[in-house]
N, C-alpha and C positions, 0 to 999 in steps of 0.2 A: 825580836823587832828592835831596831835602833831608834834613838831619840836625837833630834836635832840639838846640838850643843847650845844654840842661841835661842831655843824655845823649848816648850814642853810638847811640841807636836811630834808624834811618832813618824819615823821615816821608813817607808816600806823597802825591803830588800829588792835589788834589781831583778831577781828572778820572778818575784811576784808582779812587778810592773810589766815585765816582758809578757807574762802569761795573760795579764789583764788586757794589754794592747792586742795580743793575738785574738782573744775572745771578742773584743770590740771590733776588730777587723773582720772576723768571720760573721758577726751579727750584722754589721753594716753592709757587708757584701751580700748576705742573704736578703736583706731589705732592698738593696739595689736591684737584685735579680727579680724580686717580686714586682718592683716598680716598673720594670721594662717588660713584664709579661713572662709567660712560661719559657724556660730555657729550651733551646733546640738541642738535639742530641745526635752525635755522629760517631760511629765506631768503624775504624779501618782495622780489618783483621787479615794479616798476611798469612801465608801458608808455607810452612817449612823454612822460615827465615832464621838464619843462625844469629846467635846473640851478638856476634862481632861484625856483622855485615854493614851496619849503617855508619855514616860519617860521624854522627854524634856518639856512636859506640866505639869510635877509634879507627874505622876503616877508611883508608885514603885511596883505595883502588877504584871504588865506584861512587861517583858523586850522587848524593841523595839530599839535595838542598831543601826540597819541599817537606820530606819527612823530618829532616833535621829542624825545620822551622817550628815544628810542634814542640820540640824540646826547648828551642830558643825562646819561644813565646810562652812556654809553660814549664812542665816538670819532666825530668827523666828519672825513672825509678831504676837504680842500679841492681836491685834485688827483686826484679819483677818475675813472677812465676805464673804458670798455668797449672790447672789441677790435674792434668793428664799429659802424657808424653807423646800423644799423636792426635790425629785430626778430629774424629767424631766426638770422643769423650771430652776433648778440650772445648768444643763448641757447645756441648751439653752443659758443661759447667758455666760457660759464659752466659748462656741463655736462661739459666735457672738460678744462678747465684749459690748453687749447692754442689758439694762434691759429687761428681757423676756416679761414683761407686755407691752412693747412698740409695740410688734407684736402679742399680744393675747395669749402668751404661759404662762398662769397664773397657770394652773393646770396640773397634770399628765394626766388627761383625754385628753389633746391635743395630747399627744403621742399615747394614745390608739385609738383616733378617726382618727387622720391623722399623724402629725409629725411636726418637725421643718419646719416652713413655707419656701417654696421653693424660695421665693424672698430674704431670708436671707443668706448671704454668710458666710461660716464657716471659721474658722482659718485654717483648713486643705486645703481648696480650695485656700485661699490666699497664703499659703506656697507652694502648688503644682505649682501655677502659677509662683513662684519664683525659681522653679527648685528643690524643696525638694522631697525626697522620703517620703511617708506618710503611717502610719499604725495605726489602732485602734484595740486594743486587750483588750476585756473585755465587760462590760455592756454598751450598746448604749443608749437605752431609749429615742430616739428622732424620733421614727416612725418605724413601722414594714412594711409598704407597700413598694414595690420594689423601688419606686422613692425616698423614704426617707432614705434608708439604707446607711451605711457609704461609700460604694464604689460609690454611686451617690452624695456624699456630700464632695468630695475632698480626700478621703482616697484610696490609691492604693490597700490596703489590709485590710480585716476585719476578725478577729477570735474572736468570742464571742457570746453573746446573745443579742437579740433585745430589751429585757426588763428584768424585775425581773425573777429570776430563782432559783431552787435548786442548790446546789454546786455539788452534785452527779447527774448524768444523767440530765444535764441541758436541759431546754426546750427552744424553739425558738432559737436554736443554728445555727450559720452560720460559715462556714470556706470558705472564698471566693477563696481559692486555689482549692477547690473542686467544689463549686458552690455558687452563691449568694442566692440560695434557702435554706430554713430551712432544717436542717438535724437532724436525730435522733442519739443521743450518746448512744451506747450500751456497751461501755467499763466500767465495774464496778469500775475500779481503777481511772477513770477520775475524777479529783477534780479541779474545775475551777481555783482556785488560783494557784495551781501548773502548770496546763496546760497553763495558761496565761503567766506564767514566762517562760516556755520552748519555747513557740512560740515567745515571745519577744526576747529571746536570739538568736534564729534561724534567726529572721528577721534582728536583728542588725548585725549579722555576714554577711548576704547576702547583706546588704546595707552600709557597713562601708566605702566604697570608695566614697559615695555621701553625700551631706548634708542631714540629716534625721530629721524627726519629728515622735516620738513615743508617742501616747496617750494611757495610760494604766489605764483605769477606772475599778478597781476591783469591784466585787459584795460584797466583805467583807467590812463592817461588817453587811450587811443587813440580815434580816431573810430570810429563816429559818436557825437557828443555826446548822451548820454541819461541822464536821472536821474529818480527818483520825486519827486513833489511835496514829500514831507516834507523832502527835502534842498534842493530849490529854494527852499522857504520860508525857509531860513536866510539867503538872500542877496537880500532884497527891494530893496535899494538898488543892486544891480548892474543897470544898465539895458541893457547889451549882452547880447543873448540868448545868444550863444556863450559869453561870459565867465561868465554866470550858470550855464549848464549845466556848464562846466568846473569852476567853483567847487563846485557841488553834487556832482559826481562825485568831486572831491578830498576833500570832506568825508565822503562815503560811505566812501571808501577809508581815510581816517584813523580813522573809527569802527570799521571792520572790523579794522584793525590793533590798535586799542586793545582790542577784545574778545578777540582772540587773545592779546595780551600779558597781558591780565587772566586768561585761562584758564591760561596757563603759571604765573602767580603763584599762582593759586588751587590749582594742583596741587603747590605747594611746590617748583617746579623752576626758578625764575627764575635762581638763582645757578649752576645747572648747565646753562644753555642759552646757546649761542653764537648770536647773532642778527645777520643782515645785512639792510640795506635798501638796494637799488640800483635805478636805472632802467635799462631795456634800451638806451636811447639818449637823446639830447637831444630837446627838444620841436620839433614841426614848425611851431610858431608861427602861420603864416597860417591853417591849417586848423582849429586848435583854440584859439587865443589863448595857447598855452603860452609861457612866458617863460624865456629862457636867461640872464637877468641881464646882466652886462657882456660875455658871450661873443659872438663873431662867428659867424654861421652857425647851422645848425639840423639836425634829423634829415636823414640822407642827404647830409651834406656832411662834409668832413674838416677844416674849421675847427673850433675848440674847441666850438662849439655842437652838433656832431654826436656826438662820442664822450665828451665830458666831462659827468659826470652827478652827481646826489646819491648819496653813498656813505657809509653809516653802519654802525657795528657796535657790539654790546653783549655783554659777558660779565662780569657783575657779579663783582667780586673778582679778576678776571684782567686786564681792560682798565680802566685808570684812568678814572674818571668825568669827563665834561666835557672830555676831551682833544681838541685840534685838531691834526691831523697834516697837514703841508704838502708832504711829498714825494709824488711820483706813485705811485699804486697802480692796479691794474686788476682787472676781474672775473675774470681768469684766476687771480688769487691765492686765490680762494675755495676751490677744490679742495684745494690743498696745505695751506692753513690749517685747513680742516675735517678733513682726513684726519689731520694731525698732532695736532690738538686731541682727536680721537677715540681716540688711542692707536695709530693706524696709522703706517705708514712709507711715504713716497713712494719708489717704486722708480725708479731712473734710466731703466729700460726704458720707462716711461710717456712719457718725453720731454715733460714738462710745461714750459710757458712761464711759469707763475705761480710764486710763492714763498710760503712760510709767513710770514704777516705778523706773527705774535705777537712774535718777537724784536725787530722794528722798533718795534712799538707800545709795548712795555715799556721800550725803551731799551737792551736787552741788545746790540743791534746798531745803532749810531748811523749807519750808512751808508744810502744810498738803497736801497730794495727793487729799483728798476730804474734803471739809468743811461740805458737807451734803450727806447723804446716805438715800435711800428710800426703802420701801418694801410694797407690796400689795399682799395679799393672801385672796381673797374673803372678808369677813367682818373683817378679821384681817389685821392690817397694822401697820407701824412704820416709824418714821423719826428720824435719828440721825443728829443733827446739832452741830458741835463742840463736846462737851462731854454731851450735853443734849439730851435726847431721849423722844419722845412722842410716846406712844404705846397703841394700843387696841389689846389684845391677848386672846386667849382661856386660861382659868384659871385665868383671871383677873376680874376686876369689871364690864367690859362691856362698861366702859367709858374711854376716853383718860386719861392715867396716865403718869406723868412726872417724869423722873429720871435723876440724875446726875451720869453718868457712871464713872466719875473720882473718885468719893468718894463712890459709891454704885453699884459695879459691879453686885451684886445679885438682883438689882431692888426691893429693900425691902421697900424703903421710898418714897412714892408717894408725889411729890411736887406740884401737879396741883393746889391744893387749896391755897398753900402758894405763888405760883408764877403764878397767872392767866394770866398775860400779856405774859410771856414766853410761856405758853401752847397755848395761842391764836395765837402767832406769828408762832409757829411750825405747828399748825393746818392749818393755812392759806398757809404755804409753801407746806405742804403735799397735800392739796386740789388742789393747782395749778398744782403740778406734776402729781397727779392722773388724772386730767382732760386731760392731754397730752397723757395718756396711751390708748392703744386700749382695746376694750371690750374683755373678754376672748373668744377665738375662739371655745371653747367647754365648756359646763357647768361642774362644779366640780362633780365628781362621786367617792367619797372616796372608795367605795367597788368594783369599777370596772364597774359593770353593763353592759349595752348594748354596750357601746363604747369599753370596754375591750374584749367582745366576738367578736365584729366585727374585732378588731385588731388581735385577735388570728386566726380568719378565714383567714384574708389576709396573715398572716405570714405563714400559712400552704398551701396557694395556690401555 
């Protein structure tokens, strides 16, 4: 500690003053939140959106001003991850705050065969117990059977599809205002992205006097690539048919997000709403033209292009505007962040793997939110410890490969032979973690198979 040369008073070093200021900012922000009532909560969850597709992620081909505004008014996580490399397990992680492999939700086949295990408590259930109005609007993909549907898992209302679907004449569609049973959509003008937006606006208007949680998981940008002419007409110079459709779908989703954000603003609740925008996994690239930027790999691989995704958050007055955060975070962090922001307390008995991000975002805690992150997807797996990553992935050598993500984001220089001790250390860490996970509760069935047929039969019952 320094001493002022003109007095005997001690002078605190700048780093201590900065930490104190951050703590005061966080404390005063929390007090301000409680003064304005419970925070409202909004999660946009895109489907198969590549890491490099947004304007704020560097894409200049497809304007996404509304999604980009979340980063402009809040924070962009450059190392945002999901806990799985494709649809259903990613959503299981988001809804529980736990690695989906902990409870056997390793593959999409789990949702096809059964669903999110009934002994796992969802974010919606926790918030409903705190007095929140809750709605899910979009793609569920956590079980088609009656006991697994959103209205049985903490949501007051569900408007969307139980699994993957076309955008026009969607299949396995449910509107819980009509019935919790699957309904046929006969309206030729029904386009899921637009319809999800309209229902969200209506629900927000009906629930604006209560604390609310809206979960809006779009089926954009998942195949099949489909879009109305009004969105296709925005991209006349895109000659590749697939890319034009992808661009139109993205533009539709951006419009929908803009209208929902506008509704929150119109209700005078923007400053008291915590908003997340996340993709469920990286882009599949070949099937949809999705781009993962400089990342190697794609959906359903454990290279960075699989689990590393666009990850944005906004909470005006609480999250500094325009902030870029480079330490790794994961979709598992959404649960504890939201529960804490809502005035609740995370109970250790929940055994969450995520952390409350707010102290890290504000600078009150300068450490990494996670020193180590893990993935397991059948024979593919990965561990990121600090900036070092050990990975076995489709498209690789078949052996554990070691990369320094701080200097090699594209995973192009395998360091396993040069740093065998580090590779051995990370292998032992992953082995220990993997041994703690549950066996997959349904075998992987990439093409659907019998489990998918059984799920379709249940959905139609």
